[in-house]
N, C-alpha and C positions, 0 to 999 in steps of 0.2 A: 363354681358350681356350674355343672352344664344345663343347657337350655332343655326344657322338655317341648317337643313340637308336635302339635297334634297336624295328622294328614289324614286327608279322606282319599287319599290314593290307593286302592287297594292291587293293582296291577303287581304280580310278583315278575320280576325280572330274572330270568334263568341264564346261568353261567353260559349256555349255548343254545341253538336253535333247535337242537334235539331236544333238549331237556325241556325245551318252552313247550314243544309240542307233548311231550308226554304228560305234563303238570298243566293242565288248563287254569287259568288264572280266575280268581275270583271277578265279579265285573267291577269297575269303579263306581262309585256313588257322586253326585255331583258336589263340587267343592262346596265347603260350609253349608251342606246339607242333610241334617239327619233323619234317615228315610222311614217312612210311615206311621210317624206322629201325627194324631187327631185323626186316624183315619180308623177308629174302631177299634175292633177285634179284643183280645186279651187282654182282660185288665185284673189287677189284683186289689182288693178291698183292704184300704191299711188300716182301717177301725177293728174288722173284723177276722183280717186275715190272720191273728194270733191264734186264733182257736182249730184253725184249719188253714195252715200252711200250704201254698201251692206248691205242688209236685215239677222239680224243675231238673230237665237233663243239662250237664256240662261234661260233655267227653274231652279227652285230652287233645291239644290243638296239633294237629300234625305241621310238620314243615316240609317246606319243597326239596331241601336239600339237609342234611344233618352239616352243619359247621360249629367248628370250636369258637367261642366267644369269650370276652373276657367275664362274663356272668355266667358260663357254663354252656354245654353243647345246646342246640336250639332242640333237640328232641327231649331232653330232659325240662327245658323251659317250658315246653309247649305241657307239658305233666303238670307243674309248677304253675303255671298261668291260671289252669284250670282249676285248680285246688284254690286257689286266692280268690279266684272268682266266686267259686262254691262258698267259701267259708265266709266272705263278703255277704253274699247274699243270705246264707243260712244264719248269722250272726244280727241280720234286721229283724229276724223272727217271722219274715211273712212268706218266707220259701222252704221247702225241704228239697236239698239238694238230691237225687239218685245216688246210692252207693257206687264206689267205681265197681264192686262187681257186676252190678247192673248196666254196665254201659260196654258196649263194644268199641274196639277201636274203630275210627273214622278216616277214609282213605283222603286224600289231598282234593280230587274232583267232588269228592260229596260237601265241600265246606258251603259250596254253596247252592247244592241239592240236594237235603238230607234226604234218607229214606224214612218219610212219613210213617208208611204202615209200621216198619220196626218200632220207632219211637212212640206211635201211639201203644203199642204193645206193653212198652215200660210203666203206663199210666202218668208218662208225662204230659203237663199240659204245657209247656214253653220247652224250648230247645237253644241252648246257646252252643254256638260253634266257632271256630274261628282257626287261625293259622300262625306261624311264624317264621320269619325270614331274615336271616342275616344280609346285611346291606354291603355293597363295596367300601363304603365311605365310614364301614366301622357301626354303624347305627342299627338297631334291630327296627323292623315292621311288624304290627302285632296288627292282626285281623278280628272284627267282633261282630259275630252277627245272630241275632234274636229273631226266632220262627214261632208262630203261634202253629203247635201241633195240629189242633183238632182242626182249625182253618186251614192248613197248609200252605200256610202262607209267611213270608218274611215281614218282619215289623219294624226291623231298623238294623244298620249296618255303619260301622264306624272303624276307621282305622289310627293308628297312632305308630307314629316314628319317634323314639328312642332312644338316647345314649345306653350302654349295657348296664351301667351303674341304676338307670332308674325303670328297668324292667318292670320291675314290682307296681310302677306307677301305671303301667298298660294296662296290667291285670285290673289294678281300681277303678280305672276309666273305664274299663268295659263291663265291671259291674254294675256302676254308676248309671253309665247307658241304659242297661237291663233294666235296674232298679227304676231310674224314672220314666221309661217308657212303661214299664208295667202298672205304676202305682201313682204316677200324674205327678209325684213330690219332686223336689229338688234334690241333687246328687249329695254325697256327704263322703262316699268311701275314701277319695282321694284328699285327702287332709290331715292333719298332725296334733299332736296332744304334747303341750308342754306341761311340765308337774316338778312337783318337789321329791327328789328320791331322798331316802332317808335311810341310816345306818347307826346302831348303839340303842344304848338304853334309852328310855322316854326322857328321862331328866337332864340327859346329855347327848342330844341329837346331833350328827353331824348333816347337814341338810345341803343338796347338790340342785343345779337346776338340771334336767335332763328333757330331751326331746326325743319324741319316737313319729311314727305311723300311728293311724289310728286302731290300726289291729295290734300294735306294740314292736311293728318290726322296725328297721334301723335304729336302734336306740344307739342314742349317745350323750354324753354327759357335758354340758356346756361350762360349769364351774367347776374347782376343785374342793369346795368343801371347808376352805380355809375361814372362810364367813358364813353365818347362817343368812340362808337366802329365802325368802316368803313371796306368795302369791303372784307367779309370774302370770302375765297375761299378753298375748299376740296383737301387734299393730294391727291394722286394717290391711295394709299392705304385706303383710306376712313375713316382712323382711325384717323383723326385730321385736324383740319382748321387753316389756318393761317389769319390773319386780322391784321388790323391796331387798336391801342388802344391810347388814350391821358390820359393815367391815369396819376395823376400828372401835366399833361398840358406838358408832354414830349411826342412827337412822338414815337412809338416803334411799333416793328413788334414782335407779339407774334403767339406761335403755340398752340392750344386748342387741348387736347387730349378727342374725345368724350365719350370713354368708362369711364373712370375715372373721368372727369371734371378737370384735372391739367393743369396749362398754364406755357408755358414755352417761357422765354423771348430770343428771337434770335437777335435783334438789337435794341438799344435806342437811344435816343436823335439823330436820323439821319436827323437833319434839320426837313423840310417838307416833307412828305413822303407819296406817293401813292401806293395805288393798287399791293400789293404783290400778287404774285401768283407761284406756283410750278412748277419746270420742269417735262416734265411726268415721269423720272425715280425717281424723289423726292429729287435727291442731291442736287438742287439748290431752291434758292427762287429769283426772278424777283421782282425788284421794281423800281420806279423811287424818286428821291430826289432832292430835292432844295438847292443849297449850294451856297453862293454869287451871290444870283440873276439869277442863271442859274440851269434848270432843266434837269437832264441826268435819264438815265435807267442803273441801278444797278445789278448786283447778287449778293448773300450772301449763302453761304453754310447754307443748313438747320439745321445746328448742331449750326450754329451761327459763327461769325469770322469777318472778314475785309473784307467791300463790295470792290468790283470790278468794275469799272465803265465800261460801255461797250459804251455809245455814248460821244462823244463831242462837238455836235454843239451847236453853241449859242444860237439856240432857247429853246421851251420847249418841251422837249421829254418824252412823259409819258405811261402808259398802255399798257405794254407788255405783250404778251402771246406766248406761244411757241406753233411751229408747232407739231402733234402728235409724231413724230418721234427725236423730240428734237433738228433739226440741224437748223431751223431758228426761228425769233422772229418777229411778228407783233406787231407795236406800232405807236403811232400818235407822230408829229410833226410839230410845227408850222414854222419851219426853211424857208418855201417858203413864208410867211407871213401870212397865216392861217391855221388852223388845217387840217393835211391830213393824209393819212395812207402810211406807209413804211415798207418794209420788209428788214430785216438783217440775216446775220448768227449767230448763238449763240455765237459767240465769239465777235461778233459786228462790222465785215467786211461786205463788200459789201452791203451798205444801199442804198436802191432804193425806190423810189416814186412809189406807184401804185394807188392811187385814183386821176381821175382827171375829175371829175364830176363839178357841179356847188355845191355851197355850201361847208361846211366843215365837215369833218369826225371825230369821237371821239370813243372811247373805244372799239377798235376793238378785236376780239377774235376768234382763230381759232378753226373750226369745228375738233372735235373728229376722224371724218373720213378724213380729211385733204383735203377736195376738195374747202371747202368755206370759208371765212371769214365774220362773223357778224360785223356790227358796229352800231353806232348812225349817223345818217344826219342831221345836223342843217343846216336847209334851210327855213327860216321860223317857222314852227313846228321842234319837234325833232321827228324823224322818225326811226325805226328799220328797216335796209337794210342787204343785203348779195351781196358779191362779190366774183368772184375766186381770188385765191393766186398772181395771174398776175396782177387782176385789171378789167377783163373783166366780162361782163354778170351783173352789179348792177343791182339791184333789191330790191324797198322797201316794206316791208312785212304789215308796219302797215301805220296808217293816223290820229293819234290824236294831241291833243295839244302839250304834252311832253311825249315821251317815249325814253327810254335809258335803258343803261346797260344791252346788251346783253348777254347770257349763255347758251350752248349748253345742249340739252338733252344727255345722251350718247352714243345714234345712230345719231346722228347730222340731226335726221328729224324734231326738232321742237327747240323753242328758248324761255327761259324766259327773262322778263325784268319787269321793274316798269316804271308806268305812274303814273306822278303826277297831282293833281288838280289844277284848276286855283286859283288867290287870297292868301291871308294870311290863311284863312283856308281851302284850299286845303290840301286833304292828298294823302299820293303815295299807290298804291294798286299792287300786281303783277299779271303778265298777262303770258300766252303762246300762243305764236303763231306758226305756220307749215310753212314750205318752199314756200306752196302756198300762203301764205298770205291770205287765206280765211277762215281757221279755228282758230279762234282766241276765248279764254276762260281767265275769270277770276280765281285763285289762290286763295280759302278761308283762310283767315289770322284772327286771334281774334283780332290784332290792324294793324294800317296801318305796309307798309312794302315798303322795298326799298332794292338794292344792291343784288338782288338774285344771288345764286349761284347753278347751275343743278349739282349734283355729280354723278360721275359714277355708274355702275350698282352693285347693291350690290351682293356678292358672295353667 
């Protein structure tokens, strides 16, 4: 897998001295420093922005010289980069990118010297400009600049050096730079989702592991469908995935290495097992297991070994998820008569119920920021909701027939889940909703999909 390199060197090296003179290069940013952060200026309200998304202009990125690359010509890539950045920011629900018809072409010298009078006339409050260049070593350099149109000043600039196969990542990185600078929130666009791809009737589904970028691009299957697979979850290092497999009709926990495609058995023939999940430090794999008619939560070393039992309730305990610091575990249990959410210490001590609303609660998962727990609410329909780790502030984010299986974005501002259709022919689809519950979008997949897991931000 080619390595993604981040560079803050913006100087464009033209092939000849004459070309260099004709194409002024953007000034370099200091190594390792993102410009403009913490200096005031334009800020987007992440709470109220849904009702009034910020208008933002993202014109096509020019190129110093049109060069054919394995990813396409640089002029075509400049257009595609801008489209991806616009789609990312639009998908957040906080921005309204201006339509292409409202955007004029940007000459290369304008990359660092915008025509602010023109952009102000478009009603854009922010402007994203950039460039793309093919390098002599076969890599691509993508520059990314954010401007406050009203204040007529640069807010941030970054550059990215990528192999052609990773050109889309440069666009996601640029969108992350813009999003973080304007909202003060962490980035999340340069991330991936792993899920279970499904084909066939509900009673006889073929299920395969699949992975893709968070916007549905770069989709590929990881398993061949010969065995049922369930509940894939990323390791903290993003290089592997833990999941359930019923190969040979034996419930087993496997770890799949994304780079090599190799699979490693962690625990086999562990009765009926559910939802394995890594601890934040990658040392443990948490899962629930049914033995003698009783289901409890266990943990096992990520390298394998003998599972350690953490709960001993006579009810069904399942669905464990660690807090970001690894000190606590949230899980569901029916020990009180119906499915509810409980929190305990990582060693199984101090188990306390935190959900007390009407209905039942399932599939709890801790936010990467530690401030919220997402869950599935079962009260008539299945809906996605959030609450604080103490159980307060319950809020339902979706309202459809069957929404379940939440998984957090890396910055804790959005949640992916799957929505099941009605009836025997109903199919499952993947969706994303943000914390306001207003901005909801479907994630495109080639087939039906369930059990999504949003991975950490890529390095």
